[in-house]
C-alpha positions in Angstrom: 74.0 121.1 -180.1 74.1 118.7 -183.0 72.4 120.1 -186.2 69.8 117.3 -186.6 66.6 119.3 -186.2 63.7 119.1 -188.7 63.0 122.6 -190.1 59.9 123.7 -192.0 60.5 126.5 -194.5 57.3 128.4 -195.4 58.1 130.8 -198.3 56.5 131.3 -201.7 59.7 132.2 -203.4 61.5 129.1 -204.9 64.9 130.8 -204.9 64.6 131.5 -201.1 63.5 127.9 -200.4 66.4 126.6 -202.5 68.9 128.8 -200.7 67.6 127.6 -197.3 67.5 124.0 -198.4 71.1 124.2 -199.5 72.5 126.3 -196.7 70.8 124.6 -193.9 71.1 121.1 -195.4 74.9 121.4 -195.4 74.7 122.0 -191.6 72.8 118.7 -191.1 69.3 120.1 -190.8 66.5 118.3 -192.5 64.3 120.7 -194.5 60.6 120.4 -195.2 59.3 123.0 -197.7 55.9 124.7 -198.1 55.1 127.4 -200.7 51.9 128.6 -199.1 49.9 128.5 -195.9 47.8 125.5 -196.8 50.9 123.4 -197.5 52.5 124.6 -194.3 49.5 123.7 -192.2 49.5 120.2 -193.7 53.2 119.8 -192.9 52.5 121.0 -189.3 49.7 118.5 -188.9 52.0 115.7 -190.0 54.2 116.6 -187.0 57.9 115.8 -186.3 59.1 119.4 -186.7 61.5 121.3 -184.4 61.4 124.8 -185.9 59.6 126.8 -188.6 60.9 129.6 -190.8 58.0 131.8 -191.9 57.9 134.4 -194.6 55.2 136.9 -193.8 54.2 137.5 -197.5 52.4 134.3 -198.4 50.0 134.2 -201.4 47.0 132.5 -199.8 46.9 133.8 -196.2 48.7 136.6 -194.3 51.8 135.4 -192.5 50.6 136.9 -189.2 47.4 134.8 -189.4 49.5 131.7 -190.0 51.7 132.6 -187.1 48.7 133.0 -184.8 47.4 129.6 -185.9 50.8 128.0 -185.1 50.9 129.6 -181.7 47.4 128.4 -180.9 47.9 124.8 -182.1 51.6 124.3 -181.7 52.6 126.7 -178.9 56.1 125.1 -178.3 57.3 125.2 -181.9 60.0 127.9 -182.4 59.2 130.2 -185.3 61.7 132.5 -187.0 60.0 135.2 -189.2 61.5 136.4 -192.5 60.7 140.1 -193.1 61.7 142.9 -195.5 64.2 145.4 -194.3 61.7 148.2 -194.0 58.9 146.3 -192.4 59.6 147.3 -188.8 55.9 147.2 -187.9 55.5 143.7 -189.3 58.5 142.5 -187.2 57.0 144.0 -184.0 53.6 142.5 -184.7 55.0 139.1 -185.4 57.1 139.1 -182.2 54.0 140.3 -180.2 52.1 137.3 -181.7 54.7 134.9 -180.4 57.5 134.7 -183.0 60.8 133.7 -181.4 62.9 135.9 -183.6 63.1 137.5 -187.0 65.6 137.7 -189.9 65.6 140.5 -192.3 65.9 139.9 -196.1 68.4 139.9 -197.5 70.1 137.9 -194.8 73.4 136.1 -194.3 73.4 132.4 -193.7 75.7 132.7 -190.7 73.2 135.1 -189.0 70.3 132.8 -189.8 72.2 129.7 -188.4 73.0 131.6 -185.2 69.3 132.6 -184.8 68.2 129.0 -185.3 70.7 127.7 -182.7 69.4 130.3 -180.2 65.8 129.4 -180.8 66.4 125.7 -180.4 68.4 126.3 -177.2 65.6 128.5 -175.9 63.1 125.6 -176.6 65.3 123.2 -174.7 65.7 125.6 -171.8 61.9 126.1 -171.6 61.4 122.4 -171.4 63.7 122.2 -168.4 64.6 125.6 -167.2 68.0 125.9 -165.6 68.1 127.6 -162.2 71.3 129.5 -163.1 71.9 131.4 -166.3 75.5 132.2 -167.4 77.0 134.1 -170.2 80.7 135.2 -170.0 81.1 136.9 -166.6 77.4 137.4 -166.0 75.5 134.9 -163.9 71.8 135.1 -162.7 70.6 132.6 -160.1 66.8 132.6 -160.6 66.2 130.5 -157.4 68.3 132.6 -155.0 67.8 135.9 -156.9 71.5 136.5 -156.9 73.2 138.4 -159.8 76.9 138.4 -160.3 79.4 139.8 -162.7 82.5 137.8 -162.2 82.9 137.5 -158.4 81.1 140.7 -157.7 77.5 140.5 -156.5 75.3 143.1 -158.1 72.5 144.7 -156.2 69.4 145.3 -158.3 66.2 147.1 -157.4 63.1 144.8 -157.5 62.0 146.4 -160.8 65.4 146.0 -162.4 65.5 142.4 -161.3 62.0 141.8 -162.8 63.1 143.0 -166.2 66.4 141.0 -166.0 64.5 137.9 -165.0 62.1 138.1 -168.0 65.1 138.6 -170.3 66.9 135.6 -168.7 63.8 133.4 -169.1 63.7 134.3 -172.8 67.5 134.5 -173.4 68.4 134.6 -177.0 64.9 135.7 -178.0 64.1 139.2 -178.9 61.4 140.7 -176.7 59.4 143.7 -177.9 58.8 146.7 -175.7 55.2 145.6 -175.3 56.2 142.1 -174.2 58.6 143.4 -171.6 56.2 145.8 -170.2 53.5 143.1 -170.1 55.8 140.7 -168.3 57.3 143.2 -165.9 54.9 146.2 -165.8 56.2 149.4 -164.4 54.2 151.9 -166.5 52.5 152.1 -169.8 55.2 154.6 -170.9 58.0 152.8 -172.9 60.3 155.5 -171.7 60.4 153.8 -168.3 61.6 150.6 -169.9 64.5 152.5 -171.5 65.4 153.9 -168.1 65.5 150.4 -166.5 67.5 148.9 -169.4 70.0 151.8 -169.1 70.3 151.2 -165.3 70.8 147.5 -165.8 73.6 148.2 -168.3 75.3 150.5 -165.9 75.4 147.7 -163.3 76.1 144.7 -165.5 78.0 145.8 -168.6 81.8 146.3 -168.7 81.1 149.2 -171.1 77.4 150.3 -170.9 77.9 152.3 -174.2 78.9 149.1 -176.0 76.7 146.4 -174.3 77.8 142.8 -174.5 74.8 141.3 -172.7 71.7 143.5 -173.1 71.4 144.0 -176.8 69.1 146.5 -178.5 67.1 145.4 -181.5 66.5 148.9 -183.0 62.9 149.9 -183.2 61.8 146.5 -181.9 63.0 145.7 -178.4 65.8 143.9 -176.5 67.6 140.6 -176.4 69.8 139.0 -173.8 72.7 137.3 -175.4 73.2 133.6 -174.9 76.5 131.8 -174.6 78.2 131.4 -178.0 
């Protein structure tokens, strides 16, 4: 994917905006900056944006409120949330509100670039969903409901397949426990989700204790890795 997307950076800290402007600009991304919610909404109204990076700590409006407005008015715009390292509740709330991903401050530029690429790929996939998902040896045919690891066909229970299907449809995006349970309900007890994820890893991962495909976002949820 060529790095030619227009990215809106919503952050009230000039050093962070400068860091992102420099780091993302060297990769070919065009950066639009907003220091508060009002400026951000004006930029969004102007259009032409491919992705937004949103700091939750804005001076004029809570970041979660801004996120809710973005999701209501621009539902297809990918949003990456910036959060502090110890704000686990804020991350989960943002993801449940529809954020595509989060990056914890302080962050590395390579990590942020990878998250941006994944969010943009996910947007393209949602615009024209591919019937077969592949990453390394794992393939999932969403039309024929066939799952393979290499040449081996993997038999999944209906509930296991439901969870895998949701992860495939949102590949590269972290899904919270609540989102997964809402999309593929089995019980209101999150412990059941952990059971199904463990069963999927036993069937799909070369080493279930060191998963390559079904990745845990500690305290938040799970992510299905996309091709590098």
